[in-house]
N, C-alpha and C positions, 0 to 999 in steps of 0.2 A: 573431509565432508564428512558429518557424522547425522544419521538420520536418525528421529529421533520416534517418528511415528509413518506407516505407509498406509494410505486409502483409512483413513481415520474417522470415524462416524459417529461422532459425540454431539449427539443433537441437542439443540434449544428449543424453548417452547414453540417458537414459529416453523421447526419444521427445518431448516438450515443447520448446516454445523456449525459449532462453535469452536471454531481453530485458533485455539490460544498456545502463542507459541512457550516450548516447553522452558525455553533460557531467556528469552526477551521479554519485554515489559511491554506488551500487547496482544490484541484477541481481536478477530473480523469473523463476519457469518458469513460462511461462505458456502453456495448450495446444494454442492457435489462434497462428495467425501473426497478429505485435503491431503499432502504430506505434510510433515513440520521437519526441520531440519537445519543445520548452525554449519555454518560455513569457517573456518580459519585459514588465516591466510599469513603469512609472514611477511612483512616489510622490514626492507630494510635501514629505514628512519623512526617508522612510529613501532616498530616492533609486532607484536601478535595480535592481529585484528579479526574480531570477530564479528560476523553478519548473523543474523537469526530470521528466517523464512519459512512461512506458508503459504502452501500455495494448491493448485488445480488445473486439471484439464479437461474440459467435458468432450465428449466422442468428436463432439459439433466446431471444435477449433476455440471455443471462449477461453481463456487462462484468468485465473485470478489467483493473486497475490497481495502479499504483505511482508515487506521487509525490513529491518530495523538495521542500520547501519551506525558505527561510532562516530560521533564529531570527534577529530584527530586533535588534542592541545597542539598550536604550532603552525596549522595547515588552516586556509583560508577557509571560511564556513560558506557551505552553500547558500548563496544567494535566492529566496524561493521566488524574491519579485522578478530573476530575471530567468527562472527555471522555463517558462513555458515557452519564449523565444527560442529556444536551444533546440528546440522540437518545429521551428517553425526552417521548412528546406521545400525546393523544388518539389511539386507536386503535394504538399502535405498543406493542408490549413491546421491552427490552434483555433479555438472558439471556447465559450463558456467561461475567461477564466474569472476567479473568484477569492480574494485574498483573504475573505472575513475569516476572524480563529476560531478555531479548533479547538473543542476542549478547553481553552485557555490559550493555547499554544499558534504562535507564526503557521500561518498554513496558505499554500496554495492548491485549488485545484482548476482543471482544465481538461478540456477533449483535443484528440490530435486526430484527424482522418487526413488517410491517403488511400491511392485508388486500389491495394487489398486488402486494406482493414482498417480499423481504428482503436482507440483505447480514451478510457478515462481513468485519469491518474489523479490523486488526492497524495501532496507532500506534506508532511505535520514535522514542525523543529520543536524539539523537546530540549533541553537545558545539556543533556546528554550525547542525542543519537536525533538521527533523521530517519523520521518512518513512511515509507513510499506505500501506497496501494494501488494497485494497478487491475482493471479488467481490458483484459485484449480479445479483439475479434475478428475473424474473417468480415469481408466485407458481407458475405451472402449470412453471414446472423447478427448484423446490426442490430433487427428490431430484437431481437431474443435479447441482447445485450444490453441495450437500453432498459429494458422491462428489469432486468436485473442494476441496474447502475445506481439507482437511490438506497437499497437497501446495503447493498455493498462498501459505496463509498460510507456511507453513513455510519457505518456498525463496526469502525475502528472505537477498540476503547482500550488508553492506556490507561498502566499500571504508575501510580506515583513510585519513587526510589528514594531510596535514603541514600544520604552523601556519596555513599561507597558504592553504588548503584547496582545493590539489592534493593530486590522488592519487599514492599511493606505489606504485601497483598493487592488482588482484585479490588480496587474501587472505582464502583460503575461510572463513568463521566456519561453525562449527558451531552452528546453528539449534535452538533449543530450540521443543520442540514441544506446542501446545497441552493443555496436563496436561485441560482439560472438557472433559466430553459433550457434543457436539454437538447444536446445535438451530438450525433455519432463523431467518434474522433480517430486517429490511428498512429499507433507510436511509431510505424517504421514508414 
């Protein structure tokens, strides 16, 4: 793991922190200082795989994260339409499924709720990667998490990339908001 920034405090005009991934092709707004890092893994079949993450955890246990994972040639790409069903387990409910395009890309957002906590999740599939934005919370923080949901999930900005994967600069993209009503959700 390569840590680029720890507890970074780059604010945007809204007062939230602008969490731009150092080597990834995305940025999100996070309401508290955040970490920015790259994880490198050697896969015997795919070679070296790098994932890029920005994230933070509040003192109350609310977690904000955005991770970019490369789409590996030759592997079955993630089917976003079936992703919410993977979270349906005994004691958990999945709701608010929205498959509206996000910034022109295939996307799914949904809520998961379990007995001990919840999560709001957005996955966006670009030609080269899958970007996952997650807000997780313990059940006693459900109301606070609900207040962060809209801004956090809709703040994702994706940089357009060149064919070789090199970013050609941050181009602000109007994000589309989640059109469904909010509900608590849990990742676990």
